[in-house]
C-alpha positions, -999 to +999 in steps of 0.1 A: +000-002-001+012+035-005+018+049+033+016+086+020-023+081+000-035+062+029-021+086+056-037+115+035-069+100+033-078+092+070-063+121+077-083+141+061-115+122+074-103+125+109-099+163+103-133+166+087-150+147+118-126+163+145-143+198+130-173+189+126-170+174+164-152+204+178-175+232+163-203+209+186-223+200+158-232+160+150-215+141+133-256+119+120-266+158+109-238+158+079-252+126+070-277+129+041-282+096+021-304+117-015-270+141-019-249+110-015-269+095-041-270+128-069-234+128-068-225+093-065-242+087-095-239+121-116-206+114-117-204+078-126-232+086-153-208+118-161-179+087-167-195+067-186-213+094-213-176+106-218-153+073-220-164+044-234-176+010-216-144-011-218-124+016-205-151+026-176-147-010-167-114-003-160-122+022-133-121+002-104-081-009-112-072+024-116-085+038-086-069+005-070-038+015-082-042+051-061-034+024-032-019-001-043+014+003-066+048-011-074+071+008-063+101+007-082+138+010-076+157+026-102+191+016-086+182-022-085+168-018-121+200-007-127+221-025-114+201-053-132+207-037-160+247-034-154+250-073-144+231-080-180+257-061-199+287-075-180+272-112-193+272-098-226+304-087-226+321-116-216+298-141-230+282-129-264+245-114-268+235-149-266+243-162-235+213-138-222+193-161-231+204-182-205+192-149-180+161-142-191+141-167-162+156-142-139+138-108-147+104-100-143+103-072-158+087-079-193+099-046-208+130-056-200+126-094-215+105-087-243+136-058-248+163-084-246+145-109-267+144-088-288+185-085-286+187-123-289+176-126-322+192-105-335+170-081-345+180-047-361+192-016-334+165+005-352+137-023-351+140-023-313+141+008-303+110+013-326+089-022-305+099+000-267+096+034-277+058+018-289+049-002-261+062+027-239+037+051-259+008+028-254+016+027-216+014+060-217-017+068-235-038+039-213-025+058-180-035+089-194-073+075-205-076+067-168-062+095-150-085+115-169-113+094-160-106+106-126-104+134-135-131+138-152-147+125-117-133+148-096-146+175-115-183+163-114-179+162-085-183+196-070-214+205-095-234+175-088-229+184-051-247+217-069-274+204-080-280+179-050-282+214-030-306+232-062-329+202-053-327+209-016-337+242-020-368+230-045-382+209-024-374+232+010-391+263-009-422+241-022-430+233+014-422+262+031-426+262+066-412+285+093-405+254+120-385+239+099-365+257+073-334+262+091-332+217+089-340+219+057-319+240+045-287+228+062-295+198+045-296+216+014-269+226+014-255+193+023-253+183-009-223+208-023-199+203+013-200+168+000-191+178-038-164+201-029-146+179-001-152+148-030-136+165-053-105+187-038-095+161-008-098+130-028-104+129-064-086+159-081-052+140-055-063+107-071-059+116-103-022+142-095-007+108-081-015+088-110+001+117-127+035+111-106+029+071-111+022+076-148+058+097-151+079+073-129+068+042-146+072+062-181+112+070-168+122+033-158+107+021-192+132+052-211+160+038-187+151+003-192+151+011-232+186+027-234+199+000-213+188-028-237+199-004-269+238+003-250+239-035-246+231-045-280+256-017-291+282-041-267+289-006-241+310-011-215+292-015-184+308+007-162+299+037-187+261+019-188+261+026-152+270+061-156+245+074-186+218+052-168+224+069-128+222+103-137+186+094-134+190+089-098+190+119-072+228+133-069+222+126-029+213+086-034+239+082-059+267+091-033+249+071-010+251+039-036+286+042-041+293+044-005 
């Protein structure tokens, strides 16, 4: 589980509930099921209209990635590529076929298989670049779906508020107008909280994950191309280490 996302989400809920109690309010008074239905159903229907069904089916998986995303260790990835480069330089490129079973990165494994099969460098680079573009495109759609949820949430919160106001005004009673007004405004409250504390930050986190994964794939592609050229493993390490922050690089050297 991604710790920062989990802590931030729980802390936001605790902060809101604590503020309500500290202000002398009751949490029960902030429960409005109709507003939840309007906002939840509205934003989901908005995503259905904006994206095809095959993409919408991926939405639970996309949201799951916000909390459960594989952490990529760039330093370890570089060590793996350098080790493979040492094997190729010592025993030849064909010897890499014996090490494919050790690799758990499908992208790196695919690149090495093409090298072992004797494909031209331009062809290997072309295939790997298209794979990177395809992954980036898939991630972009998932990120856009979550961002659409975040953008639509305040709007449907306002819709819930307007519906509550219409119902309140159609059954005007001076004794209950305060209660009905509070319930009506809860729609806007729900929409603002869902958008700005959860959905829009989720979209930003997915964007960060996408950037890190693309960087990792680009590093892998560079490593495969250098191995195919027969570059010195030390030179490969120096080239790939430019993607590691200087402080972490010094720590690895020590």
